[in-house]
C-alpha positions as CSV (number, residue, x, y, z in Angstrom):
1,M,0.0,0.0,0.0
2,V,1.0,3.6,-0.5
3,D,2.5,5.3,2.5
4,T,0.1,8.1,3.5
5,H,2.7,9.9,5.7
6,H,3.2,13.3,4.2
7,P,4.8,16.0,6.4
8,R,4.0,19.5,5.2
9,R,6.6,21.5,3.3
10,G,7.6,24.7,4.9
11,S,6.8,26.1,8.3
12,M,3.7,28.3,8.9
13,G,5.2,29.8,12.0
14,Y,6.1,33.0,10.2
15,S,3.2,33.4,7.8
16,P,2.3,35.5,6.0
17,R,5.7,35.8,4.4
18,K,5.5,39.5,3.7
19,R,8.4,42.0,3.2
20,A,9.5,43.6,6.5
21,P,8.0,47.1,7.0
22,S,11.4,48.6,7.8
23,M,15.1,47.7,7.4
24,T,15.6,48.8,11.0
25,P,14.7,45.8,13.1
26,K,12.2,46.3,15.9
27,I,12.6,44.3,19.2
28,R,9.2,43.4,20.5
29,S,10.2,41.8,23.8
30,W,12.9,42.4,26.4
31,P,14.2,40.0,29.1
32,E,14.1,40.9,32.7
33,T,17.5,41.1,34.4
34,D,18.8,41.3,37.9
35,G,22.2,42.6,37.0
36,T,23.5,46.1,36.9
37,T,21.4,48.9,35.4
38,K,22.3,49.2,31.7
39,V,21.0,49.5,28.1
40,Q,19.8,46.0,27.0
41,G,20.4,46.4,23.2
42,F,22.9,47.8,20.7
43,P,22.9,48.1,16.9
44,G,25.7,47.4,14.5
45,Y,26.4,46.9,10.8
46,K,27.2,43.5,9.4
47,A,30.6,43.7,7.6
48,G,31.0,40.1,6.6
49,M,32.4,36.7,7.7
50,T,35.7,35.1,8.3
51,H,37.0,32.1,10.3
52,A,38.9,31.8,13.6
53,F,40.5,29.2,15.8
54,V,39.2,29.1,19.3
55,V,39.4,26.7,22.3
56,D,36.0,25.0,22.4
57,Y,34.2,26.5,25.4
58,R,31.1,24.2,25.2
59,P,31.2,21.8,28.1
60,T,29.1,19.0,26.4
61,S,30.9,19.2,23.0
62,T,33.0,16.3,21.9
63,T,35.8,18.7,21.2
64,S,35.5,20.6,24.5
65,G,38.8,22.1,25.5
66,Q,40.3,21.5,22.1
67,E,41.2,24.1,19.5
68,V,38.6,24.1,16.8
69,R,37.9,26.2,13.6
70,V,34.7,28.2,13.8
71,P,32.9,30.6,11.4
72,V,32.6,34.2,12.8
73,T,30.6,37.2,11.8
74,V,32.2,40.7,12.0
75,I,29.9,43.5,13.1
76,E,31.0,47.1,13.1
77,V,29.6,48.9,16.2
78,P,30.2,52.7,16.1
79,P,28.9,54.6,19.1
80,I,25.2,55.6,19.2
81,T,23.8,58.8,20.6
82,V,20.9,59.0,23.1
83,C,18.7,61.8,21.8
84,G,15.6,61.1,24.0
85,L,13.9,59.1,26.7
86,R,10.5,57.5,26.6
87,F,8.5,56.5,29.7
88,Y,5.8,53.8,29.9
89,E,3.1,53.0,32.4
90,E,1.7,49.4,32.9
91,T,-2.1,49.3,32.3
92,H,-4.6,46.5,31.8
93,E,-4.1,46.9,28.1
94,G,-0.3,46.7,28.3
95,L,2.3,49.4,28.3
96,K,1.1,52.9,27.6
97,T,3.3,55.9,26.8
98,M,3.5,58.5,29.5
99,G,5.7,61.0,27.8
100,E,9.1,61.8,26.3
101,V,12.0,63.9,27.1
102,W,14.5,64.9,24.4
103,A,18.0,66.3,24.7
104,K,18.6,70.1,24.5
105,K,20.9,69.7,21.5
106,V,20.5,66.9,19.0
107,D,22.7,65.9,16.1
108,K,22.1,67.8,12.8
109,S,21.9,64.5,10.9
110,L,18.5,63.8,12.6
111,K,16.9,66.5,10.4
112,K,17.2,64.0,7.5
113,K,14.9,61.7,9.5
114,L,12.4,63.9,11.4
115,P,11.6,67.6,12.0
116,I,13.7,69.2,14.7
117,P,12.2,72.1,16.7
118,N,14.3,75.3,17.0
119,S,13.7,75.6,20.7
120,Y,13.0,72.8,23.2
121,D,12.7,73.1,27.0
122,T,14.0,69.8,28.4
123,E,13.5,70.8,32.1
124,K,9.9,71.6,31.5
125,M,9.3,68.2,30.0
126,W,10.9,66.5,33.0
127,E,8.4,68.3,35.2
128,K,5.5,66.6,33.3
129,I,6.9,63.1,33.9
130,D,5.3,61.5,37.0
131,E,8.3,59.4,38.1
132,A,6.2,57.6,40.8
133,N,4.1,55.9,38.1
134,V,6.8,55.0,35.6
135,D,7.0,51.2,35.0
136,E,9.4,51.1,32.0
137,V,12.2,53.4,30.8
138,R,13.6,53.2,27.3
139,I,16.1,55.4,25.4
140,I,15.6,56.8,21.9
141,A,18.9,56.5,20.2
142,H,20.2,57.0,16.7
143,T,23.2,55.6,14.8
144,H,26.0,57.4,12.9
145,P,26.2,55.7,9.5
146,E,28.5,58.6,8.2
147,K,31.2,57.2,10.4
148,V,31.1,53.8,8.6
149,S,33.2,53.8,5.4
150,G,31.4,50.8,4.0
151,L,27.9,52.5,4.0
152,P,26.7,54.7,1.2
153,K,24.0,56.4,3.4
154,K,24.1,59.4,5.8
155,K,20.6,59.2,7.2
156,P,20.6,57.8,10.7
157,E,18.4,55.0,12.0
158,I,16.3,55.7,15.1
159,M,15.5,53.0,17.6
160,E,14.1,52.4,21.0
161,L,16.2,50.4,23.5
162,R,15.2,49.3,27.0
163,I,17.1,50.2,30.2
164,G,17.0,47.1,32.5
165,G,18.3,46.1,35.9
166,G,18.1,47.8,39.2
167,T,15.1,49.8,40.4
168,I,12.9,52.1,38.3
169,Q,14.5,55.1,39.9
170,E,18.0,53.8,39.1
171,R,16.9,53.4,35.4
172,I,15.5,56.9,35.3
173,D,18.8,58.2,36.8
174,I,20.8,56.3,34.2
175,G,18.6,57.7,31.4
176,R,19.0,61.3,32.7
177,E,22.7,60.8,32.8
178,K,23.0,59.4,29.3
179,L,20.6,61.9,27.7
180,G,22.4,63.7,24.8
181,K,25.6,61.5,25.2
182,D,27.2,58.7,23.3
183,I,27.0,55.0,24.3
184,E,29.7,52.5,23.4
185,F,29.2,48.7,22.8
186,S,31.3,48.1,26.0
187,E,28.4,49.6,28.0
188,F,26.1,46.9,26.7
189,G,28.1,43.7,26.6
190,S,31.6,42.2,26.8
191,A,33.5,39.2,25.3
192,G,32.0,35.9,26.4
193,D,28.4,37.2,26.7
194,M,25.5,35.5,24.9
195,V,23.3,37.8,22.8
196,D,20.3,37.5,20.5
197,V,20.6,39.0,17.0
198,T,17.7,40.5,15.1
199,A,17.9,41.6,11.5
200,V,16.1,41.7,8.2
201,T,17.2,38.7,6.0
202,K,18.5,38.9,2.5
203,G,15.7,39.6,0.0
204,K,15.2,37.1,-2.9
205,G,12.2,38.8,-4.6
206,F,9.2,36.9,-6.0
207,Q,9.9,33.1,-6.1
208,G,7.9,30.1,-7.2
209,H,6.3,27.3,-5.2
210,V,9.2,24.9,-5.2
211,K,12.0,27.3,-4.1
212,R,9.8,29.2,-1.6
213,W,8.2,26.2,0.2
214,G,10.3,23.2,-0.8
215,V,7.4,21.1,-2.3
216,K,8.2,18.2,-4.6
217,L,8.4,18.6,-8.4
218,L,5.4,17.2,-10.3
219,S,5.6,14.1,-12.4
220,H,7.1,14.2,-15.9
221,K,3.7,13.2,-17.2
222,N,2.2,16.6,-16.1
223,S,1.3,18.5,-19.2
224,K,1.6,22.1,-18.0
225,S,4.4,22.5,-15.5
226,K,6.6,20.6,-13.1
227,R,7.2,23.4,-10.7
228,N,3.5,24.2,-9.8
229,I,1.5,22.9,-6.9
230,G,-0.6,19.8,-7.7
231,T,-3.8,21.2,-6.0
232,T,-4.9,24.4,-4.3
233,G,-7.1,22.6,-1.8
234,V,-10.7,21.4,-1.4
235,F,-13.8,22.9,-3.1
236,I,-15.4,23.8,0.3
237,P,-14.7,26.4,1.6
238,G,-14.7,28.3,-1.7
239,Y,-11.3,30.0,-1.3
240,I,-7.7,29.1,-1.1
241,R,-6.5,28.6,2.4
242,P,-3.4,30.3,3.6
243,T,-1.7,26.9,4.4
244,V,-1.5,26.1,0.6
245,P,2.1,26.7,-0.6
246,Q,2.1,29.3,-3.3
247,A,4.5,31.6,-5.1
248,G,5.3,35.0,-3.6
249,Q,7.8,37.1,-1.7
250,M,10.8,35.2,-0.4
251,G,13.3,36.8,1.9
252,Y,13.5,40.3,3.4
253,H,11.8,39.2,6.6
254,Q,12.7,40.2,10.1
255,R,14.2,37.2,12.0
256,T,15.8,36.7,15.4
257,E,18.6,34.2,16.1
258,L,19.1,33.3,19.8
259,N,22.3,32.8,21.8
260,K,25.2,34.0,19.8
261,R,28.5,34.1,21.7
262,V,30.5,37.3,21.6
263,L,34.0,35.9,20.9
264,K,35.9,39.2,20.8
265,M,35.5,42.9,20.8
266,G,38.0,45.6,19.9
267,E,38.6,49.2,19.0
268,D,40.9,48.9,16.0
269,G,39.1,47.4,13.0
270,S,42.3,46.8,11.1
271,E,43.0,43.9,13.4
272,I,40.3,41.8,11.7
273,T,39.9,43.5,8.3
274,P,41.0,41.0,5.6
275,S,43.3,41.9,2.8
276,G,41.4,44.1,0.3
277,G,38.6,44.6,2.7
278,F,35.4,42.7,3.2
279,L,33.5,41.8,0.1
280,K,30.8,44.5,-0.8
281,Y,31.7,46.3,2.4
282,G,35.3,47.5,2.6
283,E,37.3,48.2,5.7
284,V,36.2,48.2,9.3
285,K,37.4,51.5,10.9
286,N,35.4,51.7,14.1
287,S,34.9,49.4,17.1
288,Y,33.9,45.8,16.1
289,V,32.4,42.7,17.5
290,L,33.1,39.0,16.5
291,L,30.1,36.7,16.9
292,H,30.2,33.0,16.8
293,G,28.3,31.7,13.7
294,T,26.1,33.5,11.2
295,V,23.6,36.4,11.5
296,P,20.7,37.3,9.2
297,G,21.0,39.7,6.4
298,P,23.7,40.7,3.7
299,A,26.7,42.9,4.2
300,K,25.9,46.5,5.2
301,R,22.6,45.4,6.9
302,L,21.8,46.9,10.3
303,V,21.6,44.2,13.0
304,M,20.3,44.6,16.5
305,M,21.9,42.8,19.5
306,R,19.9,42.2,22.7
307,D,20.4,40.5,26.0
308,Q,19.6,36.8,25.7
309,V,16.1,35.7,26.4
310,R,16.7,32.0,26.8
311,K,19.4,31.3,29.3
312,T,22.0,28.6,28.6
313,G,24.3,26.6,30.9
314,V,27.5,27.9,29.2
315,E,29.7,29.8,31.6
316,V,30.2,33.5,30.8
317,K,33.9,34.0,30.3
318,E,36.1,35.5,27.5
319,P,36.8,32.8,24.9
320,N,40.4,31.9,24.1
321,L,40.9,32.9,20.4
322,T,44.2,31.7,19.0
323,Y,43.9,32.9,15.4
324,I,41.6,35.2,13.3
325,S,41.9,34.9,9.5
326,T,42.7,38.1,7.6
327,E,43.2,36.4,4.3
328,S,41.6,38.1,1.2
329,K,37.9,37.3,0.6
330,Q,37.9,38.8,-2.9
331,G,38.2,35.4,-4.6
332,V,35.4,33.8,-2.6
């Protein structure tokens, strides 16, 4: 008899597979932390990939304690500027915005993104904030793409990052202290930490049924096409269900990958820039971060790093890197 077992092709977990509304990733959930009061996220620009040799830090690995070759992703992390603070109050409908406080002086590049008032009274806005009812504090920060030689754009990206740890009053004090100032990656994380990475994946345009969902090719006896779906479903109901694999947009979706180890961080990008620069990116001239493994998106794509949501049993300590490849990637 014919085997009726037929697992579906393609996950419905991310349906509908539409294009991301923005190239700047938006973090929808933040983990609670009992550590020091700090910003829980940081953006960077994906430069490319290389490989390194590291002493395997995974305790249950068959090569634990041995030197292994691993793929690493290089992310350039120039400092970001805190241009504002946003306060939230917890209600029965979720978080509700209480108000905002913006810095007295903001970067001129923000005029490319939103209208900037000529005069703004920061102290007056602080008086309107009822600090006793604040339940969540987040910073409004913007990037400096003009500092990155591999990017063709000058318009900054604006994002909202949560301040976590400590009491609410300590978070407000940290926000007041950082308002109008720059934040480095070292204030977010350090070598050995585990982070979650969110970015918009590489876009592949309009693709057909087979490539988009992985369905089988039709028989050679089919008279019209081999790369179509065999059926669009039952007659009743009289419409095509969303579970039917069809052609459409593939790629350019926001995705989050969990638990990426920060292998190394540094200030001099020439330490890890390969000969001739990274393919389709160029040289790294600002601070950088090396992450174990891959991250979503092509080169030049903005990626967002966040404190890990799902804790692992791996000890947090700086990995022992013995070699980082700086060979040319132009022939790859």
